[in-house]
N, C-alpha and C positions, 0 to 999 in steps of 0.2 A: 504494500500500500504506500503510494508516493504522495497522495494529496490529502489534505485535512478533511475534505468531505467524505472520502472513503473511510478514513479512520472513525469519524463520527458515526457513520452508518453501521460499521461493524462492531462498535462498542456494545450495541444492544443485542448482538448475536453471540456474545461470549458464552461458553459452556457454563452450566450451573454447578456441575460436580467435577471432581478430579478425574473420575473415570471417563466422563464425557470429553474432558480436555485431552486425555491420553488417546481416546478413540479418534478424535479429530486429528491429532498428530500422526497416529498410526495410519489413518486413511490417506494422509498426505504422503507418507512413506510408500504405501502400496500403489499410489497413483504415479510414482516416478517412472519415467520411461526407461527403456533398455534394461540393463542388468542391475540398476541401482536398487530396486525394491528387493530383489532376491539376495543381493549382497548385504543389504541392511539387515534383513531378517537373520542371515547367518551370523552376522556380527553381534546381534542382540542375543542370539542363542548361545554364543560362546561365553558371553559375560554371565549368562544365567547358569551355565553348568560347570564352569571352571571351578576346581576345588580351592583355588586361591586367586587373588587379584592378578590380572594379566598386565604385563608391561605393554607400553604402546607398540614396541617391536613385535612382541608375541601376538598381540591382538591383530595387527595388520597382516602378519605372516600367516597365522592360522585361518583368518577370514579369507585371505586371498587364495590359499591353497585349497580350502574347502569349497571355494566358489568357482573352481576351474570348470570349463575353460574360460579364461578371460583374456582379452587382447593385451592388457597391460597390468602392471602392479598397481596396488592401491596405496596411496599415502595416508597418513594419519588425519590430515586436515579434511580430505575427501570423505573418509570414513565417518568422522564426526559430523560432517555436514549432512550426509545422507541419513544419519540416525536422528536428525532434527532435534537436538538437545535432550534426547532421552539418555544419552551417554555423555559423561564429562571426563576430562583428564585431571587427575589429582596430581599436581606438580610436586607436591611435597613428598608423596610416596612413590612417584613415578609409576602410577597405575591408572588404568581406566576402570570406571565403575558406572552404575546407573546413577542418574541425577538424584534419585531418591529411592528408598526402599519400596515405595508404592508403585514405581515403574515395574519392578520385578513382579510384584503381586498382580498388577494389571495384566502383564503379558502372559503369566502363567494361567491366570483365570480365563482369559479371553482368546488367546492365540496359540501358544505352544507350551507344552509342559516340560518338566525336567527330563522325563524319559526320552521324549522326542529330541531334545537338545543333546542328550548324551549319545543317542544313536548317531546323530550327525558328527559329534566329536570323536566317537570311537572309530567310525569309518575313516575320518580324516587322519587320525593318529596312526592307525594300522596301515592305511594306504601310503602315508608318508614314509614310514619305516620300510615297507615292502619295496616301494619305488626306488629307494636309495640303498637297499640291502643292508639297512641298519648302520650305515656309515654316514658321516657328515656330508651333506650335499656340497658339490664343488663350488657352486656359484651363489645360490640364493636359498631362501627359506630356512636360514639357520635358527631363527626364533621358533619356527614351527617344529623343526627337528628336535631342538632341545626340550620344548614343551612335550612333544609326543613321546620322547624317550622316557621321561619320568612319569607321565600321567596317562598313558594309554590304558593301563590296567584299571585305573579308577573309572574311566568312562565305560569300558566293557562291563565292569561289574555293575554299574548303575543302570545299564540298559538291557541286560541279558534276560529279563523276565518278560519282555514284551513281544509284539508280533514280528519285529524285525530281527529276531534272533538268528534266523537263517543267513541273512546277509552278513552279520557280524561273525558268525561261526565260520563261514567260508574264508573270510579274511584272517581269522584267528588261526585256522588250520595252515594257511599259507605262511603265516608269520612264524608259528611255533615249529612246524615240521612234524616229525614222527618220533615217538619215544625211543625207537632204535637209532634214529639219526636226526638230531636237531637241524633245523634249516640254517643255511648260511646267514640269513637275515637275523635269526634269533641269536646266533653266536656273536655276530658283530654287534648287535644291539646291547648284549650284556656287557661286552667290553667297553663300549662307548658310555653306557649308562653308569658304570662304576667310575669312569674317569670324570664324567660330568658331576656325579653325586659327590665324589671326593672333593672336588674343587668348590662346589656350592656349599657343602657342609662346612668346609674350612672358613668360608666367608659368613657363615651363619644364616645362609639362605635355604637350607634344606633340613628337614627333620631327621634326627638320628635313626628313627624307625625305618625310613626309606633306605638309608645306607645299609642298615643291618639286613633288610629284606634282600637286597641285591646280592649280598654275599651268602645268604642262606640258600638261595635257589641255584647257586653254582654247584656243579658236580663234575666228576671225571669218570667216564665220558659225560659230556653235557647232555642233560635230559630235560626237555621242556615240561615233563610231567611235574617236576618240582615247582615250576611256576604255576601250573594249573592247580596244584594242590594248595599252594600258599594263598592264592587269591580265591575269593568266594565263588567266582564264576566257574571254577573247576567242578563244583557240584552241580551246577545248572546245565552246563554243556557236557552231558554224559558221554 
């Protein structure tokens, strides 16, 4: 709105409740042309299901990777713009978050739930690790790789009771390999995960339990059943 008359006219049309306000904003997101609406929804789902606050690099990387195919990478400013103020950057903690707790409550109530978000995240994490065979990607998506390396099991565990289990199971089989012979991806992942976890733990950025877990599932010869047994999804994917 560029003119005073337009502002005056719209003042009387302001939503009366917070939910109506969010509905109006979300309708604007959905009305965006091209890939913007799809990318914005994926970006919102990541913030909803991540077990910890995402850094700007992680958020842009995981959103971009999960949104493939895209013609170009997405920068932080563009991602914040297409989310229309539902997401803000906390400069002090260097993390992205919902503008208010009520945003999360609204999205979960009206549009997508935690399980749906975790299905998206689990597919992204496992696909990322499979695509690069568990090794750091040569050129890009470092934030996505680091996030996927540490958090893939969390997302699999959180979504493996729903209707999309089959899709996740196929990716999980490819990632883990067979009890008689672990996949190359799984072997590389464990080595990279321990290196990342050691470094992050020394900086105080990782829980001790995560580091302990990585060493507990190691075996000679390497057997992915130890991972399946350690995580709760091992019981659900018989």
